[in-house]
C-alpha positions, 0 to 999 in steps of 0.5 A: 029407569034402569039400574046397573048391577055390579056385573054391568047387566041392566035390570028393570026394577018396577013394572011402571012406565019410565015416564011414571017412574020419572014423575015419582022420583021428581015428586019425591025430590021436590017434596024432600027439598021443600021439607029440608028448606022448611026445617033448615036454618040455612037459607040455601038449598041443602038437600043433596042425598038420602039413603035407605038400607038398600041404596043411596039417592044423590042429587046435584042441582046446577045454578040454572036449576038442572038436576042430575040424580043418581042411585048407588049402592051404600058403599059409594061416598057422597064426595065420589057421587058429587064429583061424578055428577059435577063432572057429568054436568061440566064435561057432558051436559055443558059441552054437548047440550049447552054449547050446541046451537041447534039444541033448545034448552027448553026441550028435553034431550031424547038420546039413548047415549045421554 
């Protein structure tokens, strides 16, 4: 995982491999969603984001279960992030992955551009 700073430079945040970092984030999101579903009075999944003193992590989950996750600074509003993640799903993922007859949706997408 890479984080882009305000000046556009990419910086590696940890020494762990990208695969390990993906697993860590996935496990954390899975645990948070499970916790929220247990304590929430609503029947639907209501976890969308959390924030620390340094960053905000937001998640957009599609009806098919595809998750888009974004780390931002604290000055981004939840509505801004939700709109960006929804547009990423609608205008990039659906257009170039779902509608691609050569791509199997069960396979991971290995593209630097995506």
